[in-house]
C-alpha positions as CSV (number, residue, x, y, z in Angstrom):
1,X,91.9,-34.2,-90.4
2,X,93.3,-34.2,-94.0
3,X,93.0,-30.8,-95.9
4,X,90.7,-32.3,-98.5
5,X,88.2,-33.5,-95.9
6,X,88.3,-30.1,-94.2
7,X,87.7,-28.3,-97.4
8,X,84.8,-30.6,-98.3
9,X,83.3,-30.1,-94.9
10,X,83.6,-26.3,-95.1
11,X,82.0,-26.3,-98.6
12,X,79.1,-28.5,-97.5
13,X,78.5,-26.3,-94.4
14,X,78.6,-23.1,-96.5
15,X,76.1,-24.5,-99.0
16,X,73.6,-24.9,-96.1
17,X,73.7,-21.1,-95.6
18,X,70.9,-19.6,-97.7
19,X,72.9,-16.4,-98.2
20,X,75.7,-18.3,-99.8
21,X,73.3,-20.0,-102.2
22,X,71.9,-16.6,-103.2
23,X,75.5,-15.3,-103.7
24,X,76.3,-18.3,-105.9
25,X,73.2,-17.7,-107.9
26,X,74.0,-14.0,-108.3
27,X,77.5,-14.9,-109.5
28,X,76.1,-17.3,-112.1
29,X,73.7,-14.6,-113.3
30,X,76.5,-12.1,-113.6
31,X,78.8,-14.5,-115.4
32,X,76.0,-15.5,-117.8
33,X,75.1,-11.8,-118.5
34,X,78.7,-10.8,-119.2
35,X,79.2,-13.8,-121.4
36,X,76.0,-13.1,-123.3
37,X,76.9,-9.4,-123.7
38,X,80.4,-10.1,-124.9
39,X,79.3,-12.9,-127.3
40,X,76.6,-10.6,-128.9
41,X,78.7,-7.4,-128.9
42,X,76.2,-5.9,-126.3
43,X,78.4,-3.8,-124.1
44,X,75.4,-2.5,-122.1
45,X,74.4,-6.0,-121.0
46,X,78.0,-6.9,-120.1
47,X,78.5,-3.8,-118.1
48,X,75.0,-3.9,-116.5
49,X,75.9,-7.3,-115.1
50,X,78.6,-5.7,-113.0
51,X,75.8,-4.0,-111.0
52,X,75.1,-7.4,-109.4
53,X,78.6,-7.4,-107.8
54,X,77.7,-5.3,-104.7
55,X,74.8,-7.7,-104.0
56,X,77.2,-10.7,-104.2
57,X,79.6,-9.0,-101.8
58,X,76.8,-8.2,-99.3
59,X,75.4,-11.7,-99.4
60,X,78.8,-13.2,-98.8
61,X,79.5,-10.8,-95.9
62,X,76.1,-11.6,-94.3
63,X,76.8,-15.3,-94.6
64,X,80.3,-14.8,-93.1
65,X,78.8,-13.1,-90.1
66,X,76.6,-16.1,-89.5
67,X,79.7,-18.3,-89.6
68,X,81.4,-16.2,-87.0
69,X,78.4,-16.5,-84.7
70,X,78.1,-20.3,-85.2
71,X,81.9,-20.7,-84.4
72,X,81.5,-18.5,-81.3
73,X,78.6,-20.6,-80.1
74,X,80.5,-23.9,-80.6
75,X,83.4,-22.5,-78.6
76,X,81.1,-21.6,-75.8
77,X,79.5,-25.0,-75.7
78,X,83.0,-26.7,-75.7
79,X,84.0,-24.7,-72.7
């Protein structure tokens, strides 16, 4: 399988995970908040957006654990 097809498949599979979608939404909110804060010289808003980062990390890790379980189940079915 060519690398591009593999990457597209992984992206589409990951977008089906609700936790990944929530993580992407959190990243967008954080980036928008930092951008708004820096554009308007509002340091408190820009730094406050960094409080979202732990949520992003947790959502990504939870989604990754789901991927591990799905891969393990596929291996069991293949054997």
